[in-house]
C-alpha positions as CSV (number, residue, x, y, z in Angstrom):
1,M,55.1,74.4,93.0
2,A,56.4,76.3,96.0
3,P,54.7,79.5,97.0
4,R,56.3,82.7,95.6
5,G,57.5,83.8,99.0
6,V,59.2,80.5,99.7
7,R,60.9,80.4,96.4
8,G,62.1,84.0,96.8
9,S,63.5,83.2,100.2
10,A,65.4,80.2,98.9
11,E,66.8,82.2,96.0
12,E,67.9,84.9,98.4
13,R,69.5,82.3,100.6
14,R,71.4,80.9,97.7
15,E,72.7,84.3,96.9
16,D,73.7,84.8,100.6
17,V,75.5,81.5,100.6
18,L,77.3,82.3,97.3
19,N,78.5,85.7,98.5
20,A,79.7,84.1,101.8
21,A,81.4,81.3,99.8
22,M,83.3,83.7,97.6
23,V,84.7,85.4,100.7
24,E,85.8,82.2,102.3
25,F,87.0,80.5,99.1
26,A,89.0,83.6,98.2
27,K,91.0,83.1,101.4
28,G,91.2,79.3,101.7
29,G,90.6,77.8,98.2
30,L,88.6,74.7,97.4
31,D,90.4,72.3,99.6
32,G,91.2,74.7,102.5
33,T,87.7,76.0,103.1
34,S,85.1,74.3,105.2
35,T,81.4,74.4,104.4
36,E,80.9,75.0,108.1
37,A,82.7,78.4,107.8
38,I,80.6,79.3,104.7
39,A,77.4,78.4,106.5
40,T,78.4,80.4,109.6
41,R,79.2,83.5,107.5
42,A,75.9,83.1,105.6
43,G,74.0,82.7,108.9
44,I,72.5,79.3,108.1
45,S,73.1,75.7,109.2
46,Q,75.5,73.4,107.4
47,P,72.7,70.9,106.5
48,Y,70.6,73.7,104.9
49,L,73.7,74.8,102.9
50,F,73.6,71.4,101.2
51,R,70.0,71.8,100.4
52,L,70.9,74.8,98.4
53,Y,74.1,73.5,96.8
54,P,74.7,69.7,96.5
55,S,78.5,69.8,97.3
56,K,81.3,72.0,98.2
57,R,82.7,71.6,94.7
58,A,79.4,72.7,93.2
59,L,79.5,75.8,95.4
60,F,83.1,76.6,94.5
61,I,82.3,76.3,90.8
62,A,79.3,78.7,91.3
63,A,81.7,81.1,93.0
64,V,84.2,80.8,90.1
65,E,81.4,81.4,87.6
66,R,80.1,84.5,89.5
67,T,83.7,85.9,89.7
68,F,84.3,85.8,86.0
69,T,80.8,86.9,85.2
70,E,81.4,90.0,87.3
71,V,84.7,90.8,85.6
72,V,83.0,90.5,82.2
73,R,80.2,92.8,83.4
74,V,82.8,95.3,84.6
75,F,84.5,95.2,81.2
76,E,81.3,95.6,79.3
77,E,80.1,98.5,81.4
78,A,83.5,100.3,81.1
79,A,83.6,99.9,77.3
80,A,80.0,100.8,76.7
81,G,79.8,103.5,74.0
82,L,83.6,103.4,73.5
83,S,85.9,101.8,71.1
84,G,89.6,101.3,70.4
85,L,92.0,103.0,72.8
86,E,89.3,104.6,74.8
87,A,87.7,101.2,75.5
88,K,91.1,99.7,76.3
89,H,91.9,102.4,78.9
90,A,88.4,102.3,80.4
91,M,88.5,98.5,80.8
92,G,92.0,98.6,82.3
93,E,91.0,101.3,84.8
94,A,87.8,99.6,85.7
95,Y,89.7,96.3,86.4
96,D,92.3,98.1,88.5
97,T,89.4,99.6,90.6
98,L,87.8,96.2,91.0
99,L,91.1,94.7,92.3
100,R,91.6,97.6,94.7
101,E,88.1,97.9,96.1
102,D,87.2,94.2,96.6
103,R,90.1,91.7,97.0
104,T,87.5,88.9,97.0
105,F,87.6,88.9,93.2
106,L,91.3,88.8,93.1
107,G,91.4,85.9,95.6
108,M,88.7,84.0,93.8
109,Q,90.6,84.2,90.5
110,L,93.9,83.1,92.0
111,Q,92.1,80.2,93.9
112,A,90.4,79.2,90.7
113,Y,93.7,78.9,88.8
114,A,95.2,77.0,91.7
115,A,92.3,74.5,91.7
116,C,92.7,74.0,88.0
117,C,96.0,72.3,88.7
118,G,94.3,69.3,90.2
119,D,90.6,69.4,89.4
120,D,89.3,68.7,85.8
121,E,85.9,70.0,86.4
122,V,87.1,73.3,87.8
123,R,89.6,73.6,85.0
124,A,86.9,73.1,82.4
125,V,84.7,75.8,84.0
126,T,87.6,78.2,84.4
127,R,88.7,77.7,80.8
128,R,85.2,78.4,79.5
129,H,84.8,81.6,81.5
130,L,88.3,82.9,80.7
131,G,87.5,82.3,77.1
132,R,84.3,84.3,77.4
133,L,86.2,87.1,79.2
134,W,88.9,87.1,76.4
135,E,86.2,87.3,73.8
136,R,84.7,90.3,75.4
137,V,88.1,92.0,75.5
138,V,88.4,91.4,71.8
139,T,84.9,92.5,71.0
140,D,84.3,95.3,73.4
141,G,87.8,96.6,73.2
142,G,88.1,96.4,69.5
143,M,91.5,94.7,69.8
144,S,93.4,92.4,67.5
145,E,94.0,89.0,68.9
146,Q,97.6,89.9,69.5
147,L,96.8,93.0,71.4
148,A,94.1,91.2,73.4
149,Q,96.7,88.7,74.4
150,A,99.0,91.5,75.7
151,F,96.0,93.1,77.5
152,V,95.1,89.9,79.3
153,A,98.7,89.1,80.1
154,H,99.1,92.5,81.7
155,G,95.9,91.8,83.6
156,M,97.5,88.7,85.0
157,L,100.5,90.8,86.0
158,C,98.1,93.2,87.8
159,N,96.7,90.2,89.7
160,L,100.1,89.2,90.8
161,T,101.1,92.7,91.7
162,A,97.9,93.2,93.8
163,A,98.4,89.8,95.5
164,L,101.9,90.8,96.5
165,G,100.8,94.2,97.7
166,V,103.1,96.0,95.2
167,D,102.3,99.5,94.0
168,E,104.0,102.4,92.3
169,S,104.7,104.2,95.6
170,Q,107.3,101.5,96.4
171,A,109.1,101.8,93.0
172,A,111.8,104.2,94.1
173,D,113.2,101.9,96.9
174,D,112.2,98.4,95.6
175,A,113.5,96.9,92.4
176,L,110.7,94.3,92.2
177,A,108.1,97.0,92.6
178,R,109.8,99.1,90.0
179,R,109.8,96.3,87.5
180,M,106.3,95.0,88.2
181,T,104.7,98.5,87.9
182,A,106.7,99.7,84.9
183,K,104.5,100.0,81.9
184,P,105.4,97.2,79.4
185,V,106.7,98.3,76.0
186,V,103.9,96.2,74.4
187,L,101.3,98.3,76.1
188,D,103.1,101.4,74.9
189,L,102.5,100.1,71.4
190,M,98.8,99.8,72.2
191,T,98.6,103.5,72.7
192,A,99.8,104.2,69.2
193,D,98.5,103.6,65.7
194,P,99.9,100.0,65.1
195,I,100.6,100.7,61.5
196,S,102.5,104.0,62.0
197,A,104.3,102.6,65.0
198,G,105.5,99.6,63.0
199,S,104.1,97.3,65.7
200,P,104.7,93.5,65.0
201,L,101.5,92.9,67.0
202,T,99.1,93.7,64.2
């Protein structure tokens, strides 16, 4: 068994490498990112990187897992002690803040979905974590399955909006910005009592 200090150092290095990998993968994706760039950002040698993670794919998968775990954590913290509409709004605002404050999480999500198109292992991991995220939306947000679907779909639109650099300040002069930032009717229904509103989503 390794001494405690050695083990702690290795764990810290793994964390450093994972953080560096998320930044690099968010920009270049699985195929477009070199382990050399990750090692350089982490301040270690490339051979040592492979002592911590067996392959670039394994490191990418770890980065995908960390990304979705963090989004789930943000949702859970935002919805703590809340329910119904309050939880929905809190989760939505927290996610918007996450996208604006750290584009690494946006880039990692988009790169994960892109990698799913040609990598079965990444696809399986991403599906599992998206399923977990969706379950937290239903459970913590107290949403029906239909409203949870609308919430997640709007989150995907938020991802696209953020990636394109679109915001409400452009709406007056840009038709695309106006359409992308307009509040969907289905989310208007989420702010009302579904029964009294006659919503077909319940």
